[in-house]
Every structure is written in structure tokens, then in C-alpha cells.
C-alpha positions in Angstrom: 151.3 229.7 -45.2 150.4 226.7 -47.4 149.6 224.7 -44.5 146.9 227.2 -43.0 145.4 227.3 -46.6 145.0 223.8 -46.7 143.4 224.0 -43.2 140.9 226.4 -44.4 140.2 224.4 -47.8 139.5 221.5 -45.5 137.2 223.2 -43.1 135.4 224.6 -46.0 134.5 221.6 -47.5 133.6 219.9 -44.5 131.2 222.4 -43.8 129.8 222.0 -47.2 129.3 218.2 -46.6 127.6 218.3 -43.4 126.4 221.8 -42.4 128.2 223.3 -39.5 125.6 221.9 -36.8 126.3 218.5 -38.1 130.1 218.8 -38.0 129.5 220.1 -34.4 127.2 217.2 -33.5 129.8 214.7 -34.6 132.6 216.2 -32.7 130.2 216.1 -29.5 129.6 212.4 -30.0 133.5 212.0 -30.8 134.2 213.7 -27.7 131.6 211.4 -25.7 133.6 208.5 -26.7 136.7 209.9 -25.3 138.4 210.9 -28.5 140.7 214.0 -28.3 140.4 214.5 -32.0 137.8 216.2 -33.8 136.6 215.6 -37.4 138.8 218.3 -38.2 141.6 216.2 -37.1 141.0 213.1 -39.1 140.5 213.1 -43.1 140.2 209.3 -43.0 137.2 209.8 -40.8 135.8 212.5 -42.7 135.8 210.2 -46.0 134.4 207.3 -44.2 131.2 209.4 -42.8 130.7 210.7 -46.1 130.7 207.3 -47.6 128.1 206.2 -45.3 126.1 209.4 -44.8 123.3 208.1 -47.2 122.6 205.4 -44.6 121.6 207.8 -42.3 117.7 208.7 -43.2 116.5 205.2 -43.3 118.4 204.4 -40.1 116.8 207.5 -38.5 113.5 206.5 -39.8 113.9 203.0 -38.1 114.7 205.0 -34.9 111.7 207.1 -35.1 109.4 203.8 -35.4 111.1 202.2 -32.4 111.8 205.1 -30.1 109.5 203.2 -27.1 111.6 200.0 -27.4 114.9 201.9 -27.7 113.9 204.1 -24.5 114.3 200.8 -22.3 117.6 200.0 -23.9 118.9 203.5 -23.6 117.9 203.8 -19.8 120.1 200.5 -19.3 122.9 202.1 -20.9 122.4 205.3 -18.7 122.4 203.3 -15.6 125.6 201.5 -16.4 127.3 204.8 -17.1 128.0 204.0 -20.8 127.8 206.9 -23.6 124.5 206.8 -25.1 126.4 206.3 -28.7 126.2 202.3 -27.7 122.6 202.2 -27.4 122.1 202.8 -30.9 124.3 199.9 -32.0 121.4 197.8 -33.0 120.5 200.2 -35.5 123.7 199.6 -37.6 124.1 196.2 -36.8 120.5 194.7 -37.3 118.4 197.8 -38.3 116.8 197.1 -34.7 115.5 193.8 -35.6 115.6 191.5 -32.4 115.2 188.3 -34.9 117.8 189.3 -37.1 120.5 186.8 -38.2 124.1 186.9 -39.6 126.9 184.8 -40.3 127.4 183.2 -36.6 125.6 186.3 -35.1 122.1 186.8 -34.0 119.6 189.1 -32.5 119.6 192.9 -31.7 123.3 193.2 -31.4 124.4 190.5 -33.5 126.3 189.1 -30.9 128.6 186.2 -31.8 128.1 182.7 -30.1 131.4 182.6 -28.0 131.0 186.4 -26.8 127.6 185.8 -25.8 128.3 182.7 -23.9 131.3 184.6 -22.2 129.1 187.2 -21.1 126.2 185.1 -19.6 123.9 184.1 -22.4 123.0 180.5 -23.2 123.3 179.7 -26.9 121.2 176.7 -27.6 118.8 175.5 -30.3 115.3 176.7 -28.9 117.0 178.7 -26.1 119.1 181.6 -27.9 119.7 184.2 -25.1 120.7 186.4 -28.1 117.1 186.8 -29.3 115.9 187.9 -25.9 116.3 191.9 -26.0 116.5 192.3 -22.2 118.9 189.5 -21.4 121.0 190.2 -24.7 121.1 194.0 -23.6 122.6 193.0 -20.2 125.2 190.9 -21.6 126.1 193.4 -24.3 126.4 196.4 -21.5 128.5 193.8 -19.6 130.8 193.2 -22.8 131.4 196.7 -23.7 132.3 197.8 -19.8 135.2 194.6 -20.3 136.1 196.2 -23.6 136.3 199.7 -22.1 138.6 198.2 -19.3 140.6 196.4 -21.6 141.4 199.2 -24.1 140.8 202.3 -22.1 138.7 204.2 -24.1 135.0 204.2 -25.4 135.5 204.6 -29.0 138.4 201.7 -28.9 135.9 199.5 -27.1 133.4 200.0 -30.2 136.0 199.1 -32.5 136.7 196.1 -30.5 133.3 195.3 -30.3 132.8 195.4 -34.3 136.2 193.9 -35.3 137.0 191.6 -32.0 139.7 192.2 -29.3 142.7 190.4 -31.1 142.1 192.4 -34.4 142.4 195.8 -32.6 145.3 195.0 -30.5 147.5 193.8 -33.6 146.4 197.1 -35.4 147.3 199.3 -32.3 150.7 197.4 -31.8 151.2 197.8 -35.7 150.6 201.3 -35.8 151.8 202.0 -32.3 148.9 204.6 -31.8 145.4 204.5 -30.4 144.2 207.5 -32.5 141.3 207.4 -34.8 143.1 209.2 -37.5 145.8 206.6 -37.5 143.9 203.6 -37.2 141.4 204.2 -40.1 144.2 205.1 -42.4 145.4 201.6 -41.9 144.5 199.1 -44.9 144.0 196.4 -42.5 141.3 198.3 -40.6 138.1 196.2 -41.5 135.6 198.1 -44.1 132.6 196.3 -41.8 134.0 198.4 -38.8 134.2 201.4 -40.5 130.8 200.8 -41.6 129.4 200.1 -38.1 131.2 202.9 -36.5 130.3 205.5 -39.2 126.7 204.7 -39.2 126.3 204.6 -35.4 128.4 208.0 -35.1 126.0 209.6 -37.6 123.0 208.5 -35.9 124.4 209.2 -32.5 125.1 212.8 -33.6 121.7 213.2 -35.3 119.7 212.0 -32.4 121.6 213.3 -29.4 123.4 216.2 -30.2 121.6 218.2 -33.2 118.0 219.5 -33.7 118.6 220.2 -37.1 116.8 217.9 -40.0 118.4 216.7 -43.1 116.7 218.1 -45.9 116.4 214.5 -47.7 114.3 213.1 -45.0 
């Protein structure tokens, strides 16, 4: 009985935080990534999403301002059979800025130098393929397909994209699990990867799985 009451309380709290349509949209996004867990199954994800929920309105505004450019990218991912979630990564990584630069990363996808070279891009002064939208997108598609083959699910492919393959393999080995609910609770799970996943998941739910609007937009 106590467990049942706790479950009801969790459902009530979650619905208040997001609204029922938002929860359903997030669950559909998770399902598209091959997750057998819903938002109800993992309080760690619920907490992570709530922490980053304030980033959704500006990211969605940026999405609305770049729908023409985004449609080209989304079409490439659809042709490759990759969930639409991944086409939205540039919003969480670079705010959809093809010229963005980070610490050792560059372009729409914030590709690292070695990963970019591994998947066919030239990374030289005056010829940095990471700054070319079409070439970098094609390379990212090859990379994501590689990660999916390596880890077996789309959500793990996204974790590996954000934190690196070696880091994710160690986390899986240490926890003896590939579940989101388990991995997110590990104190060594990178905060940057949590932010990347939460922002992209919230935007994917908004763009692809709900027709409702948020009152703070």
C-alpha cells in the first residue's frame, strides 16, 4: 500500500510539473530512442529535466527562427533512418550556430577534432569541415550510426556522443546496467551530458510530439 501511495504521489507531482501532454510527449521521445523506461520509471531523469526546463523557451524560439535550415538537416537524418531527436542536437550544443567554437570543438555539432577526422572531415586552418553545415552533418550521421551499432540503442548513442565512448563504457561496466534510471544516478555521469540530453529531449518532445504551447513562451 505504501509503495502504491508513493507511486500516485509521484505521478501527481510529475503531471503538475509538466502537464499531461508534456509527459506523454517526453515518453514518446524516449520511446523513439529505444528506451524501455518512461519518465515515470526514472526520478533521476525527472529531476534532470526539471533543472533544465527553463532552457526550452529560448531553444524553441531559436528553432522557430531556423526552421528552413533545420528542415535540410532533418531530411538527412530521416533518410539515414535516425530518430528526429538527433537532428535537434545543434540547438543544445551550439544554439544552431554553424560558426560556434568551444574548447576543442567547433561548428553546428560541436564536433571534436579527432572525432571529426575519424568520420571524414578535414580539420585544418582555413579548411575546417566542422564549420560546413552539410559536410559536418553527413559526418555526424556516420558517427551516430557507428555509436548505435557500438552501444545498441539510440539513447546510449546520444550519451556516447556527448560524453565519449570510453566514458560511457566505463559507466555501463561499473553499474552493470544500460538503463537511464541507473546511469543518471551515477555521480560520475557528466553534468554536461545530462544538460545535453535534457535540453534535446525537451525540445524533441515539444517539436515532434506535442501540439501544445507553454504559457511562458
